[in-house]
Every structure is written in C-alpha cells, then in structure tokens.
N, C-alpha and C positions, 0 to 999 in steps of 0.2 A: 478470537485470535489466540488467546493464551492456550486453548486446548490444542492448537496446531503447533505453536512455538515451544511449549514446555512439555517435555515428555514425562514429567512426574505427576501431572494432573490426571486424576481418575475420572473416567466418564464411561457411559454405556454406549454401545453401538460402535460404528466405524467412521473414521474420517479418511477418505481416500484422495490421493493426488495422483493423477495419471493412472488411475486404476489400482494403485498400491496403497495398502493400509499403512498409515504413517507410523504406527507402533512397531512395525516390523523392521524399519530402517529409518529411525528418526533423524540421524545425521544426514543420510542421503536425501531425506525429505527437505531438510533445511536448505540444501543445495539448490532446490527447485523453487525456493520462495524468495521474493523480494519484499522485505519488510520496511515500511516507512512510517515513522511515528516520532512524536516529540520525545517519547521515552527511549528511543533507540540510542545506544551508547557508541561513541567513537572517541578517539584520542583527542582530547581537548587542546593540547599544546601543539598538535601536528596540523599540517596543511591538508587540504582536501586531497591533493595528489599523494601525499605521504600516507594518509589513511587508506586510500585506494590501493596503493602499491603494497602495503603490508597486509591489509585485511582481504584484498582480492586473492591472495595466495590460498585462502581457505575454500575457494570455490573452484570447481572443476573447469568451468567455462568462462572465467573472468576475462573480459576483453578490454584492455587498457585504452585502445584506440576508440572503441565505442564510448567508453567513459569520458574521454577527452572531448569527443564530438558532441556528446549530450551536454556536458558542462558548457561548451562553447555556445551551443544552441540556446541555452538558458542564460547566457551572458554572465556566467559565474566563473571567476578566475580560480584555477586549480591551486594557486599559491596562497590562497587565503587561509589564515589560521582558523580552525574550527570554532574555538571558544569566542572568537571575535565576530562570528557570523550572526546575522539576525535569524529569527525563527524561520522565516521564509527561505533564506539562503540555506539553512541547514536541511530543510525539507527538499529543496532542489538538489542539493548534494546527495542526499540519501536516495532520491529518485534516480539520479544519474548512476550512482553506485549499484542500485538494484537492477537497472536496465543493463548495465555492463556485464552482469553474470547470467543474463538470459533466463530468467525464471519462467516457469509455466504458471505461477500464481503470484500475484501482487497482493500483499496485505497492506492496506492503507488506513491508518488509524487517525481519524479526524484531521487529515492533512490540509483540508481547505479552510479550516477555521482560522480566521485572521489573515488569510492569503491575499496578496495584492490582487485586486479585481482584474487588472490587465493580464497578469500571469495566470489567473484562474482560467481564463478562456484558452490560453496556450496549453495549460495543464490538461484540461479535458480533451483538447485536440490530440495531445501527445498520448494520453491513455487510449483514445480511440484508435490511433495508429498502432499502438502496441498490441491491442486486441486483434486488429485486422492482420497485421504483418507477422506477428510472432506467435500466433495461436496461443495466447496467454489469457488467463482469466483474472479478474480484479474483484477482490472482496474489500469493500470500503465502508467504514463507519462514518456517519455524518448526522449532525443535528440540524442541518440546513435544508428545510423543506423544498425549496426551489431546486436544489441540486438533486435531491431524491426524485422529484417529480420529472425533471427534464433530462437527467443524465444517466438514469439507470434502466436496465431491462427488468430486473427483479428486485424486490424489496422484502426484507425480513424485519419484523418489528419485535424488539425484545423489551419486555416489561418485567421488572422485578426478577431479572435473571433468567426468564423463560421466554422462549420463542412463542409469541402469541398469534402471529400472522406471517404468512409467506406466500408470495405469488408474483405475478407480473405487476409491475409498477402501475400500469394503467388501470388494473383491477383493484389493487390494494389501496391506493391513495384516496380515491373517492370514498371508499369504505371508511378509512380513517377519519376523514373529515366529518362524516355523519355520526360517528361514535363519540360520545363525550368522554369515555374512559381514557382516550389516548391524548397525550400532550403533544400534538402534532405541530402546532405553531410554536 
C-alpha cells in the first residue's frame, strides 16, 4: 500500500489504476483511492463532520450527502469528536469518508482486526455492495484466515517483504495449509 500512497518510494515496474501509471499523476491517483487504516490521520480535536467538510475539499467528487447517509447507516453520529472515538468508530468514519469521494480503489489496512463481530458482517456486505454498485476494487490486508478464505476472490501472500504466492483464494488457501513455511493460522 505504501508503494501506491507514497510517491517517493522507488520500485520496479508499474502500478496502474484505471489503466494509468500512478507515477505520472500521483496527486490525481490519490483522488481515486479510499484509504482506511489505523495509521490514517485526521484532525483529532474536530468532529467527524468537520473533518469531512474540510478534508473533503481536497477530493474532486466528495459527496457530503453520501457521507452523511453512510455515517447514518453505520449508526455513527457526525458530531462526535475524532479523538474520543473508539478504534471501530474511527474505521467506520474513515470508510464513510472514503465512500463519499467515490474512489475506484479502496485500500483497507487491517481494518477488521478487533472489529465488532456484528459490524463485521455489515462491513463485508457494504464492501460487496461497493464492488457491485460502484465498479470499485478493494485491496485489503488481513491476518484473519477465515476472512481471507471466505471473503476474497484473490489472495497474495507476502513473506519477508516479497510476494511469494498469488492466485484465486480457492486455489491458494489449500496450498498454504499444506506448506509448513507459511504461518497461515
């Protein structure tokens, strides 16, 4: 994810979003990405709505109404101060913020770790709808084997910083279980 988000990292090859190499217009690329992570930074002393109003200005297609509707659907008040939110509430806010600017790629970094089990079901349903309705792709990191197995179409395995396996989840996961090298469980 850092290769996509940071334009100063050197790498070989190309990373393309919507057919365009991200190096050619990195700022434009960021406009097409919805990033959700515990490491994502927002104004701690501001409310969700204030964060959205200010930071939404940096996106070409930020939809305040869509933001409010998504917040309501997740039962998260827009008037809550960001620093007073739980981890789960922060991730919900970030997802609502990402959805509101209509990205073509969602980058989700360990978002389900520690997530409320009830919301987890709603979360995956919401992601499925985003993929179906908005023609968006999701790149998600997770260390939760059941999520990888049941909720993904493709899986990539990174070991010691290198991609060691990639393919359809139904093909890769049984292979991982057989190999002792992978810390799958």
